[in-house]
C-alpha positions in Angstrom: -8.3 -10.6 -14.8 -5.5 -8.2 -14.6 -5.7 -6.6 -11.1 -2.3 -4.8 -11.3 -0.5 -3.5 -15.2 2.3 -2.0 -15.5 4.0 -1.5 -19.2 7.0 0.0 -20.1 6.8 2.1 -16.7 9.2 4.7 -15.5 8.6 6.6 -12.1 10.9 9.6 -11.4 11.1 11.3 -8.0 12.8 15.1 -8.2 13.8 14.4 -11.5 15.5 11.4 -10.6 14.6 8.1 -12.3 13.6 5.6 -9.6 12.4 2.6 -11.5 12.8 2.2 -15.2 11.1 0.2 -17.8 8.8 -1.6 -15.3 6.8 -4.4 -16.8 4.5 -6.7 -15.3 1.4 -7.9 -14.7 -0.5 -9.4 -11.3 -3.7 -11.1 -12.0 -6.2 -11.7 -9.2 -5.8 -13.9 -6.7 -1.6 -13.6 -6.9 0.5 -12.8 -4.4 3.8 -11.1 -4.6 6.5 -10.2 -2.7 8.6 -7.1 -3.4 11.9 -7.2 -1.8 14.9 -5.0 -2.5 17.7 -3.1 -0.5 17.0 0.7 0.8 16.3 2.9 -2.6 15.9 0.4 -4.5 11.9 1.6 -5.5 9.6 -0.8 -3.2 8.3 2.9 -2.1 8.4 4.4 -5.0 6.3 0.8 -6.7 3.7 1.3 -4.0 2.9 5.4 -3.8 2.8 4.5 -7.7 0.4 2.1 -7.2 -1.6 4.1 -4.7 -1.7 7.0 -7.3 0.2 9.4 -5.1 2.8 9.6 -8.0 2.5 9.2 -11.7 4.7 7.4 -14.6 6.8 9.5 -16.6 6.9 7.3 -19.1 4.5 3.9 -20.1 1.7 2.8 -18.2 0.1 2.0 -14.8 -3.2 0.5 -14.3 -5.1 -0.7 -11.4 -8.4 -2.6 -11.9 -8.0 -1.8 -15.7 -7.9 1.9 -14.6 -5.1 4.8 -14.0 -5.1 4.6 -10.1 -6.0 7.6 -8.0 -5.6 8.8 -4.6 -8.2 7.4 -1.9 -9.2 4.7 -4.6 -11.6 2.3 -2.4 -11.0 -0.6 -3.6 -7.3 0.0 -3.0 -5.9 -0.8 0.8 -2.7 -0.1 2.1 -1.3 -0.7 5.7 2.0 1.1 5.7 4.8 -0.1 7.8 5.0 0.6 11.3 8.0 0.2 13.7 6.5 0.3 16.7 2.4 0.7 17.2 2.0 -0.2 20.6 4.6 2.9 21.5 2.1 5.3 20.3 -0.7 4.2 21.8 0.8 3.2 25.1 -0.5 6.1 27.1 -3.8 5.9 25.4 -6.7 6.2 28.3 -8.7 4.2 26.2 -8.3 0.1 25.5 -6.1 -0.2 22.0 -8.7 -2.4 20.5 -11.1 0.4 21.0 -9.4 2.9 18.9 -8.5 0.5 16.6 -11.7 -0.5 15.7 -13.9 2.0 17.0 -16.1 2.5 13.4 -15.9 -1.7 13.0 -17.1 -3.0 16.5 -17.7 -6.4 14.6 -14.2 -7.1 13.5 -13.0 -7.3 17.1 -15.3 -10.4 17.4 -13.7 -12.0 14.8 -10.4 -11.3 15.7 -9.8 -8.9 12.9 -8.4 -5.6 15.0 -4.8 -4.6 14.4 -3.8 -3.9 17.9 -4.2 -5.4 20.9 -3.7 -4.4 24.7 -2.8 -7.9 25.8 
């Protein structure tokens, strides 16, 4: 089963074509890396898969349907240069901030921040 399908997809941002005629199929269980220099379209591709941008041509499908904002089946963790600096003056422990709604994740070691 394909999880992500782009079929001759082109994506434009502010009238400029950033990605042109992309065709790719990524199956369940496959892992890929998206590499390229600044301005090559990596973020545009991610925004399209998250439903934040629509293709100007072709089709994009995630789990067999066009991607939509806030799809509960898609998880995305953006790159952040310094997470710890953001919470350096936080009055509670970082573990509490990160996993406040899911304390069981802290016990299993799935917390994204540590105060240590």
